[in-house]
C-alpha atoms as one frame of an Amber mdcrd trajectory, in Angstrom:
protein
  40.938 110.174 134.941  44.051 110.560 132.758  45.598 113.185 135.029  45.263
 110.941 138.068  46.751 107.993 136.191  49.725 110.069 135.078  50.349 111.382
 138.581  50.297 107.832 139.942  52.705 106.353 137.438  55.075 109.296 137.681
  55.976 108.017 141.131  56.879 104.559 139.832  60.550 103.706 139.260  61.736
 103.760 135.678  61.467 100.438 133.897  64.752  98.646 133.337  63.626  96.768
 130.234  65.901  98.874 128.010  69.137  97.492 129.431  71.939  97.050 126.905
  75.110  94.971 127.031  77.989  96.386 124.979  80.495  93.647 124.363  84.211
  94.209 124.058  84.929  94.849 120.389  86.743  92.242 118.374  90.039  93.611
 117.083  92.311  93.443 114.077  95.681  95.186 114.111  95.525  96.174 117.795
  95.553  94.641 121.259  92.467  93.461 123.109  93.011  96.103 125.781  92.933
  98.828 123.129  89.730  97.383 121.653  88.215  97.300 125.156  89.021 100.980
 125.586  87.133 101.784 122.365  84.135  99.703 123.480  84.093 101.614 126.784
  84.042 104.922 124.883  81.137 103.601 122.801  79.309 102.601 126.001  79.695
 106.120 127.407  78.265 107.678 124.258  75.365 105.210 124.217  74.579 106.048
 127.857  74.579 109.768 127.045  71.691 109.296 124.587  69.402 108.379 127.540
  67.808 105.692 125.367  69.425 102.722 127.057  70.542 101.597 130.476  74.115
 100.467 129.873  75.071  97.461 132.002  78.798  97.702 132.867  80.851  95.127
 130.974  82.795  94.167 134.092  79.509  93.328 135.845  78.357  91.283 132.861
  81.610  89.328 132.705  81.575  88.673 136.450  78.019  87.304 136.350  78.820
  85.236 133.269  81.926  83.785 134.927  79.746  82.639 137.839  76.885  81.171
 135.794  78.268  80.253 132.347  82.076  80.576 132.231  82.233  78.735 128.907
  80.829  81.847 127.199  83.966  83.859 127.982  85.755  85.463 126.295  82.959
  86.755 124.081  83.200  89.117 121.097  80.268  88.102 118.862  76.476  88.055
 118.820  76.000  84.352 119.553  77.532  84.299 123.001  76.565  87.933 123.558
  72.852  87.104 123.388  73.336  84.401 125.999  75.161  86.851 128.260  72.409
  89.421 127.722  69.787  86.901 128.788  71.756  86.187 131.962  71.654  89.906
 132.755  67.970  90.184 131.720  68.988  92.852 129.214  66.928  93.821 126.174
  69.722  94.745 123.765  73.158  93.536 122.813  75.679  95.640 120.876  78.687
  93.982 119.254  81.445  95.452 117.125  84.701  94.834 115.352  87.406  97.482
 115.130  90.367  97.434 112.761  93.477  99.566 112.355  94.081 100.047 108.648
  97.440 100.354 106.934  96.728 104.040 106.359  96.579 104.661 110.113  92.786
 105.105 110.267  90.331 103.047 112.261  87.337 101.133 110.944  84.471 100.123
 113.243  81.456  97.947 112.413  78.650  97.609 114.967  75.460  95.547 115.188
  72.539  96.092 117.550  70.363  93.039 118.251  67.050  92.803 120.092  67.432
  89.846 122.458  63.684  89.086 122.594  63.549  87.687 119.055  67.249  87.820
 118.014  66.389  90.384 115.318  69.018  92.728 113.909  67.710  96.206 114.738
  70.590  98.308 113.398  73.944  97.934 111.665  76.454 100.634 110.761  80.129
 101.247 110.010  82.376 104.275 110.534  85.962 105.247 109.723  87.767 107.663
 112.021  91.091 108.988 113.201  92.267 110.116 116.622  91.138 113.658 115.741
  87.634 112.701 114.550  86.963 109.877 117.028  84.850 111.865 119.509  82.554
 113.297 116.826  82.202 109.992 114.982  81.369 108.025 118.138  78.875 110.673
 119.244  77.087 110.600 115.875  77.091 106.800 115.768  75.573 106.581 119.243
  72.794 108.960 118.226  72.094 106.985 115.048  71.806 103.838 117.142  69.398
 105.576 119.532  67.270 106.946 116.668  67.088 103.708 114.681  66.562 101.216
 117.483  62.844 100.592 118.052  61.418 102.167 121.199  59.430  99.525 123.073
  57.098 100.214 125.977  54.077  98.926 127.878  50.495 100.112 128.240  49.839
 101.218 131.815  46.173 102.151 131.521  43.598 102.043 128.718  39.915 102.754
 128.222  37.639 103.141 125.220  39.326 106.377 124.126  42.865 106.822 125.412
  45.972 104.853 126.326  48.725 105.716 128.810  52.151 104.164 128.130  55.409
 104.048 130.095  57.330 106.042 127.484  57.990 109.747 127.808  60.512 112.523
 127.322  63.270 110.340 128.752  62.688 107.940 125.872  62.599 110.663 123.207
  58.803 110.549 122.668  57.194 113.760 121.379  53.643 114.982 120.867  52.446
 113.786 117.465  54.509 110.584 117.427  52.651 107.464 116.342  53.157 104.081
 117.983  52.065 100.584 117.065  49.970  98.799 119.697  50.581  95.060 119.796
  50.548  92.019 122.025  52.723  88.931 122.067  51.045  85.612 121.411  52.331
  82.074 121.836  52.421  80.129 118.585  52.717  76.366 118.685  53.951  74.371
 115.726  52.891  70.728 115.777  54.242  68.085 113.422  54.741  64.357 113.500
  58.044  64.563 115.380  57.848  67.295 117.984  55.852  70.201 119.372  57.534
  73.574 119.509  56.321  77.009 120.482  57.469  80.553 120.017  56.333  84.110
 120.617  55.006  86.250 117.793  53.699  89.794 117.629  50.055  90.525 116.815
  49.456  94.139 115.807  46.293  95.636 117.309  46.186  99.293 116.293  47.931
 102.660 116.150  48.386 105.204 118.943  48.911 108.930 118.367  50.595 110.734
 121.269  48.732 113.815 122.526  50.503 114.523 125.834  54.016 113.705 127.019
  55.403 113.566 130.546  58.879 112.721 131.725  58.183 109.024 132.194  54.774
 108.467 130.593  52.720 109.610 127.616  49.041 109.691 126.756  47.451 109.252
 123.357  44.338 108.355 121.416  44.177 105.119 119.467  42.544 104.387 116.143
  42.293 101.725 113.448  42.245  99.011 116.103  41.103  95.440 115.540  40.539
  94.979 119.273  40.386  97.238 122.336  43.855  97.878 123.839  44.436  96.691
 127.387  46.957  97.266 130.147  50.172  95.216 129.923  50.068  95.126 126.150
  52.959  96.699 124.246  53.749  99.658 122.011  56.655 100.335 119.700  57.905
 103.036 117.333  61.088 104.646 116.016  62.478 108.042 116.987  63.800 108.457
 113.457  60.861 110.082 111.660  61.459 108.345 108.351  61.519 104.916 109.946
  58.503 105.827 112.082  56.512 106.858 108.994  57.500 103.664 107.171  56.531
 101.517 110.163  53.136 103.169 110.614  52.415 103.059 106.893  53.095  99.310
 106.772  50.984  98.619 109.862  48.088 100.717 108.524  48.121  98.686 105.318
  48.129  95.489 107.345  45.213  96.606 109.495  43.331  98.007 106.495  43.492
  94.809 104.494  43.261  92.435 107.467  46.635  90.963 106.553  47.595  89.423
 109.854  50.689  87.471 110.746  49.671  84.102 109.332  51.496  81.112 110.647
  51.839  77.835 108.810  49.280  75.226 109.874  50.218  71.794 108.575  47.319
  69.599 109.599  43.892  71.191 109.855  42.387  74.629 109.594  39.383  75.430
 111.715  37.750  78.795 111.250  34.761  79.690 113.393  32.038  81.771 111.761
  31.915  85.411 112.696  28.644  86.229 114.445  26.943  89.550 113.784  26.840
  90.689 117.362  27.235  94.446 117.360  24.885  97.078 116.038  27.014  97.977
 113.025  27.007  94.391 111.801  23.243  94.115 112.329  22.613  97.321 110.386
  24.866  96.091 107.603  22.993  92.780 107.474  19.619  94.527 107.307  20.807
  96.623 104.379  21.974  93.469 102.617  18.563  91.839 103.142  16.654  94.848
 101.814  18.888  95.340  98.779  18.908  91.632  97.968  15.089  91.635  97.965
  14.975  94.761  95.794  17.493  93.247  93.406  15.314  90.141  92.976  12.194
  92.289  92.406  13.770  94.547  89.786  15.432  91.621  88.047  11.976  90.046
  87.606  10.563  93.403  86.495  13.414  93.823  84.025  12.855  90.410  82.470
   9.117  91.091  82.137   9.556  94.531  80.577  12.169  93.148  78.196   9.739
  90.426  77.074   6.920  92.955  76.540   9.209  95.313  74.623  10.382  92.454
  72.404   6.768  91.485  71.741   5.758  94.997  70.663   8.847  95.310  68.474
   8.101  92.032  66.696   4.342  92.598  66.436   4.381  96.330  65.882   1.222
  97.711  64.245   0.015 101.167  63.488  -1.417 102.683  66.631   0.867 100.763
  68.992   3.257 103.732  69.335   2.288 104.610  72.878   2.378 100.999  74.071
   5.834 100.513  72.552   7.153 103.755  74.100   5.709 102.758  77.480   7.267
  99.292  77.258  10.671 100.665  76.295  10.466 103.283  79.035   9.635 100.608
  81.590  12.553  98.516  80.295  14.948 101.458  80.637  13.797 102.383  84.155
  13.858  98.773  85.412  17.347  98.333  83.928  18.550 101.477  85.727  17.062
 100.331  89.060  18.394  96.777  88.753  21.981  97.729  87.945  22.020 100.554
  90.537  20.831  98.222  93.293  23.238  95.503  92.179  26.134  97.968  92.310
  25.100  99.162  95.777  24.786  95.557  96.937  28.262  94.712  95.623  29.677
  97.727  97.487  28.076  96.497 100.723  29.467  93.002 100.207  32.966  94.453
  99.690  32.491  96.477 102.871  31.553  93.273 104.690  34.680  91.537 103.439
  36.821  94.482 104.532  35.273  94.732 108.007  35.296  90.989 108.601  31.489
  90.597 108.658  31.551  87.709 106.194  32.326  84.106 106.960  35.440  82.736
 105.297  35.419  79.077 104.350  38.092  76.850 102.897  36.758  75.335  99.642
  38.892  72.400  98.478  36.557  71.885  95.497  37.933  75.071  93.943  41.026
  73.143  92.890  43.500  73.650  95.702  42.321  76.241  98.190  39.723  78.917
  97.618  37.947  81.469  99.747  34.167  81.574  99.802  32.399  84.571 101.327
  28.948  83.946 102.806  26.564  85.921 104.962  23.671  84.684 107.050  20.617
  86.449 108.433
């Protein structure tokens, strides 16, 4: 039961997979100690958003000095990612602060997700001593809102999903999250074999209940049933959340998956019609295909008879001609109606993945051939 699941996971310690390392800012026009003071202020504001677990810089530098002293001193993303991996952090924030000739400060920051080295957020501010507190507070909140929220599925069944994201992470009722799982992708060529991790989107989750540490929601538009230990992600910024969900819905709608380059061979196994929906679809195809063949034959026959009566028309053949033309009109209507309905079903089969896709080199380069079997 959902309530029992929630009560159980509420007792679990909070996950530490949102740890962030905030490096000492690089500096222009000021001392390193002054730049370190600004980075500490940024760290305090980031911690106050409750979106990240800030790992103290002194602790990071001490661990780095023990394991990889060549990385110190570090002010940029390259070495920062390595230090973040040593600390098993999820995020790294770097920045560069400058003192301008006008006496104002300029700060540029970059937030990177260590998992795939992707740039999640980048921003710049200008401030003075009087506006520093407000500017740093606003920047920290923009970072929290624009960084993707990433969590794990704790429990799932055929209707609902429980995830380890809740009020502490900024999740609200009505938020939509992308359900995905990480897959290992291997790239094989003549020289070496390499592998990497890629994200496969599974479906969309809409949050219906929110607790402090966990949330519950219903999922839809899934290409496979969600399972425990899979992942979810979203943005707290509503505009970015809407854009993310819209893009994922288009991907799931059109079956545009993350396609990876395959250099040697492509092997695609036929899709078997195993479930009831596929069987019902196949039966409809069979019936309509038979009706189409029947009415096509009927149409050709009635057209031939109508042409005969038109060419050999004699007085007294009025009723025969009218009957022939009426039969031609009705058979034409039935044939084209059934053909249209059959085409709609075939398009539905393509959309739902019921049809077998084959590579056809004889089409020139590469073509797609849709077939169905009964």
